[in-house]
C-alpha positions as CSV (number, residue, x, y, z in Angstrom):
1,M,-17.9,15.0,-16.7
2,E,-19.4,15.6,-20.2
3,N,-16.6,17.8,-21.3
4,E,-13.9,16.4,-19.1
5,K,-10.8,14.9,-20.8
6,R,-10.2,11.4,-19.4
7,L,-6.9,10.0,-20.7
8,I,-6.0,6.3,-20.6
9,I,-2.3,5.6,-20.9
10,I,-1.9,1.9,-21.7
11,D,1.2,0.0,-20.4
12,S,0.9,-2.1,-23.5
13,S,3.8,-4.6,-23.0
14,S,2.9,-5.5,-19.4
15,L,-0.8,-5.7,-20.3
16,L,-0.1,-8.1,-23.2
17,Y,2.1,-10.3,-20.9
18,R,-0.7,-10.3,-18.3
19,A,-3.4,-11.3,-20.8
20,F,-1.2,-13.9,-22.5
21,H,-0.7,-15.7,-19.2
22,A,-4.3,-15.2,-18.0
23,L,-6.0,-16.9,-21.0
24,P,-5.6,-20.4,-22.4
25,P,-4.0,-20.7,-25.9
26,L,-6.1,-19.3,-28.7
27,S,-5.1,-19.4,-32.3
28,N,-6.6,-18.2,-35.6
29,S,-7.1,-20.5,-38.6
30,K,-3.4,-20.1,-39.6
31,G,-2.1,-21.3,-36.2
32,Q,-1.1,-17.8,-35.0
33,L,-1.5,-17.5,-31.2
34,T,-3.9,-14.6,-30.5
35,N,-4.8,-15.1,-26.8
36,G,-2.7,-12.2,-25.6
37,V,-4.3,-9.7,-28.0
38,Y,-7.8,-11.0,-27.3
39,G,-7.3,-10.7,-23.5
40,F,-5.7,-7.3,-24.0
41,L,-8.8,-6.1,-25.9
42,L,-11.1,-7.4,-23.2
43,I,-9.3,-5.4,-20.6
44,F,-9.0,-2.3,-22.8
45,F,-12.8,-2.3,-23.6
46,K,-13.7,-2.8,-20.0
47,A,-11.4,0.1,-19.0
48,I,-12.9,2.4,-21.6
49,K,-16.4,1.6,-20.2
50,D,-15.4,1.7,-16.5
51,L,-13.3,4.9,-16.7
52,K,-15.5,6.7,-19.4
53,A,-12.2,7.5,-21.2
54,N,-12.3,9.7,-24.3
55,Y,-8.5,9.9,-24.9
56,V,-6.1,7.0,-25.3
57,V,-2.4,6.5,-25.8
58,A,-0.3,3.3,-25.8
59,C,3.3,2.9,-24.6
60,F,5.6,0.0,-25.3
61,D,9.0,-1.3,-24.1
62,T,11.7,-1.9,-26.7
63,K,14.1,-4.9,-27.0
64,K,17.2,-2.6,-26.4
65,P,18.8,-2.3,-23.0
66,T,17.9,0.8,-21.0
67,F,19.9,3.3,-19.0
68,R,19.1,1.1,-16.0
69,H,21.2,-1.7,-17.4
70,E,24.1,0.8,-17.6
71,K,23.6,1.6,-13.9
72,F,23.3,-2.1,-13.0
73,D,24.4,-4.9,-15.3
74,E,22.2,-7.4,-13.5
75,Y,19.0,-5.4,-14.0
76,K,16.3,-7.8,-15.1
77,A,18.8,-10.6,-15.2
78,G,17.5,-14.1,-14.6
79,R,14.2,-13.4,-16.3
80,A,13.0,-16.2,-18.5
81,P,13.2,-15.4,-22.2
82,T,10.0,-13.9,-23.6
83,P,7.9,-16.7,-25.0
84,D,7.7,-16.7,-28.8
85,G,3.9,-16.8,-28.4
86,I,4.1,-13.3,-26.9
87,I,6.7,-11.9,-29.2
88,S,4.6,-12.9,-32.3
89,Q,1.6,-11.0,-30.9
90,F,3.2,-7.6,-30.5
91,P,2.9,-6.8,-34.3
92,I,-0.7,-7.9,-34.2
93,L,-1.4,-5.7,-31.2
94,K,0.2,-2.7,-32.8
95,E,-1.8,-3.2,-36.0
96,V,-5.0,-3.4,-33.9
97,L,-4.2,-0.3,-31.9
98,G,-3.2,1.5,-35.1
99,A,-6.6,0.7,-36.6
100,F,-8.2,2.3,-33.5
101,N,-6.0,5.4,-34.4
102,I,-4.4,5.2,-31.0
103,P,-0.9,6.9,-30.9
104,L,1.9,4.4,-30.1
105,F,5.0,5.5,-28.2
106,E,8.3,3.6,-27.5
107,K,11.9,4.9,-27.2
108,E,15.1,2.9,-27.1
109,G,17.1,3.3,-23.9
110,F,13.9,3.8,-21.8
111,E,11.1,1.6,-20.6
112,A,7.4,2.1,-21.2
113,D,7.1,3.2,-17.6
114,D,9.3,6.2,-18.3
115,L,7.1,7.2,-21.2
116,I,4.0,6.7,-19.1
117,A,5.4,8.8,-16.2
118,T,6.4,11.6,-18.5
119,I,3.0,11.8,-20.2
120,A,1.0,11.3,-17.0
121,K,2.8,14.0,-15.0
122,K,2.9,16.5,-17.9
123,Y,-0.8,16.2,-18.7
124,A,-2.4,15.4,-15.3
125,G,-3.4,19.1,-15.2
126,D,-5.2,18.9,-18.5
127,A,-6.9,15.6,-18.2
128,K,-7.9,13.0,-15.6
129,V,-5.2,10.3,-16.1
130,F,-5.7,6.5,-15.8
131,I,-2.8,4.2,-16.3
132,V,-4.0,0.8,-17.5
133,S,-1.2,-1.7,-16.7
134,G,-0.6,-5.4,-16.0
135,D,1.7,-4.6,-13.1
136,L,2.0,-2.1,-10.2
137,D,5.3,-0.3,-11.1
138,N,3.4,2.9,-11.8
139,L,1.9,3.3,-8.3
140,Q,4.6,5.8,-7.6
141,L,2.7,8.2,-9.9
142,V,-0.6,8.0,-8.2
143,D,-2.0,11.4,-7.0
144,E,-5.3,13.3,-7.0
145,N,-5.2,13.3,-10.9
146,I,-3.5,10.0,-11.6
147,T,-4.8,6.5,-10.8
148,V,-3.7,3.0,-11.8
149,Y,-6.2,0.5,-13.2
150,T,-5.1,-3.1,-13.3
151,P,-6.5,-6.6,-13.6
152,G,-7.1,-8.5,-10.4
153,K,-6.8,-12.2,-10.0
154,S,-8.4,-12.6,-13.4
155,I,-8.7,-10.2,-16.4
156,K,-12.4,-10.0,-15.6
157,E,-11.7,-8.4,-12.3
158,T,-10.1,-5.0,-12.0
159,I,-8.6,-2.8,-9.3
160,L,-8.4,1.0,-9.3
161,Y,-5.5,2.3,-7.2
162,D,-5.9,5.8,-5.8
163,K,-3.8,7.1,-2.9
164,D,-6.0,5.5,-0.2
165,R,-5.9,2.1,-2.0
166,V,-2.1,2.2,-2.2
167,I,-1.8,3.0,1.5
168,E,-4.2,0.2,2.3
169,R,-2.3,-2.3,0.2
170,F,1.3,-1.4,1.0
171,G,1.3,0.8,4.2
172,V,3.0,3.7,2.4
173,T,1.9,6.6,0.3
174,P,2.4,6.6,-3.5
175,T,5.3,9.1,-3.2
176,Q,7.0,6.6,-0.8
177,M,6.6,3.6,-3.0
178,N,10.1,4.0,-4.5
179,D,11.7,4.1,-1.0
180,F,9.6,1.1,-0.1
181,K,10.8,-0.9,-3.1
182,A,14.4,0.2,-2.6
183,L,14.3,-1.7,0.7
184,T,12.2,-4.7,-0.4
185,G,13.8,-5.0,-3.9
186,D,11.9,-6.4,-6.8
187,N,12.5,-9.9,-7.9
188,S,10.8,-9.5,-11.3
189,D,13.3,-6.8,-12.3
190,N,16.2,-8.2,-10.2
191,V,16.3,-5.0,-8.1
192,P,18.4,-6.0,-5.1
193,G,16.9,-4.1,-2.3
194,V,18.2,-4.9,1.2
195,P,18.4,-8.6,1.9
196,G,16.4,-9.6,4.9
197,I,14.0,-6.6,4.7
198,G,10.5,-7.8,3.9
199,K,7.4,-5.7,3.0
200,T,6.1,-5.4,6.6
201,T,9.5,-4.2,7.9
202,A,10.0,-1.9,4.9
203,A,6.6,-0.3,5.4
204,D,7.3,0.2,9.1
205,L,10.7,1.9,8.4
206,I,9.3,4.2,5.8
207,Q,6.4,5.1,8.0
208,R,8.8,6.0,10.8
209,F,11.5,7.8,8.9
210,G,9.7,9.0,5.8
211,S,12.3,8.1,3.2
212,I,15.5,6.1,2.6
213,K,17.6,9.2,3.0
214,N,16.1,10.0,6.4
215,L,16.5,6.4,7.5
216,Y,20.2,6.3,6.6
217,D,20.8,9.8,8.1
218,E,19.4,8.4,11.4
219,I,21.4,5.3,11.2
220,S,24.6,7.3,10.7
221,T,24.0,9.1,14.0
222,D,23.3,5.8,15.9
223,T,20.2,7.4,17.4
224,A,17.8,5.3,15.5
225,I,16.1,2.6,17.6
226,L,16.1,-0.5,15.4
227,K,16.5,-4.2,16.0
228,P,20.2,-5.0,15.7
229,K,19.6,-7.5,12.9
230,I,17.7,-4.8,10.8
231,K,20.3,-2.1,11.5
232,E,23.1,-4.5,10.5
233,A,21.4,-5.4,7.2
234,L,20.8,-1.7,6.4
235,K,24.3,-0.7,7.2
236,A,25.8,-3.6,5.2
237,N,23.6,-2.9,2.1
238,K,23.5,0.9,2.0
239,E,24.9,1.0,-1.6
240,K,22.3,-1.6,-2.8
241,A,19.5,0.4,-1.2
242,F,20.4,3.7,-3.0
243,L,21.1,1.8,-6.2
244,S,17.7,0.2,-6.0
245,L,16.1,3.6,-5.4
246,E,17.6,4.8,-8.7
247,L,16.5,1.7,-10.6
248,V,12.8,1.9,-9.5
249,K,12.4,5.7,-10.1
250,T,10.7,6.5,-13.4
251,V,11.9,9.3,-15.7
252,Q,9.2,12.0,-15.7
253,D,10.8,14.6,-18.0
254,M,11.5,12.8,-21.3
255,E,11.4,14.8,-24.6
256,L,8.4,13.4,-26.4
257,D,6.5,14.5,-29.5
258,F,3.2,14.1,-27.8
259,N,0.0,16.0,-28.4
260,L,-3.0,15.2,-26.2
261,E,-5.5,16.0,-28.9
262,D,-4.0,13.3,-31.1
263,C,-5.2,10.8,-28.5
264,K,-8.9,11.7,-28.9
265,F,-10.6,8.3,-29.0
266,G,-13.5,7.3,-31.2
267,N,-12.5,8.2,-34.7
268,F,-11.6,4.8,-36.2
269,D,-12.4,2.8,-39.3
270,Q,-14.8,0.0,-38.2
271,A,-14.4,-1.7,-41.6
272,K,-10.6,-1.9,-41.2
273,L,-11.0,-3.3,-37.7
274,A,-13.6,-5.8,-38.8
275,A,-11.1,-7.1,-41.5
276,I,-8.4,-7.4,-38.9
277,F,-10.7,-9.2,-36.4
278,E,-11.9,-11.6,-39.1
279,K,-8.3,-12.5,-39.9
280,L,-7.8,-13.2,-36.2
281,N,-11.0,-15.2,-35.9
282,F,-12.3,-12.7,-33.3
283,N,-15.9,-13.3,-34.2
284,T,-17.6,-11.4,-31.4
285,I,-15.2,-8.5,-30.9
286,M,-16.9,-6.2,-33.3
287,D,-20.0,-6.2,-31.2
288,K,-17.9,-4.9,-28.3
289,V,-16.3,-2.3,-30.5
290,Q,-19.7,-0.9,-31.6
291,G,-20.8,-0.9,-27.9
292,L,-17.9,1.3,-27.0
293,S,-19.6,4.4,-28.4
294,D,-21.2,5.0,-25.0
295,G,-17.7,5.9,-23.7
296,F,-17.0,8.6,-26.3
297,D,-18.3,11.5,-24.2
């Protein structure tokens, strides 16, 4: 492991959201909320230690609509506006990550998940890849070289999803997660799915037929043995199911100016970080930064 490249790809937007909602309000002396950034750093430092990572890159969403909104006007509709307390912490987070010399990636028209998927799949042969995220949208990428590391019920708890953990949790393999979500939908992103199909039924259908395509091929021949109510729901919502499949798939072949060696972690200016943390009133964070050196294999 000493010379192994171990790359953390941070799903920065989702992790900041998760940290913001997990911690009580915390402000610096000027009244700027800082709880999201503080919680983000706690998760990040723990990930570096737990995963023994020596390469790091951070990906962000942008405010602009994505190609998914072009496919489906109602994509992510109904979401509450992002709290000002989160919005105001994004520049702070980017300043902190910049001081760590961590490359930052974002691209209008795409989500952070698309950047993550592209980097993960392209470099999984060159490094062991860990996606650190506040949600589970990237489970579709999990394989022998890619795992997902996410907070549990609190940011002090973490869960590492490999293939077996995905199957244990959802009843389908990582490569079947998109088909699974195409049936169940995703309320957080307003992905419609098939009304009336819950997680247990969706897992059973995907286990039996392997994919959405196989399922609908069987239904079209009327040889599939399904409960009448389920068959009726599937037939009535075929268009929604395949639209949902397109919405949940991540792009894995984006053109990115990405260089793995630029992500080598450990070469940062501690004085610069100390000045930022003093401004944020993060009085104990520098001790944690200095303790990270054990992870710089």
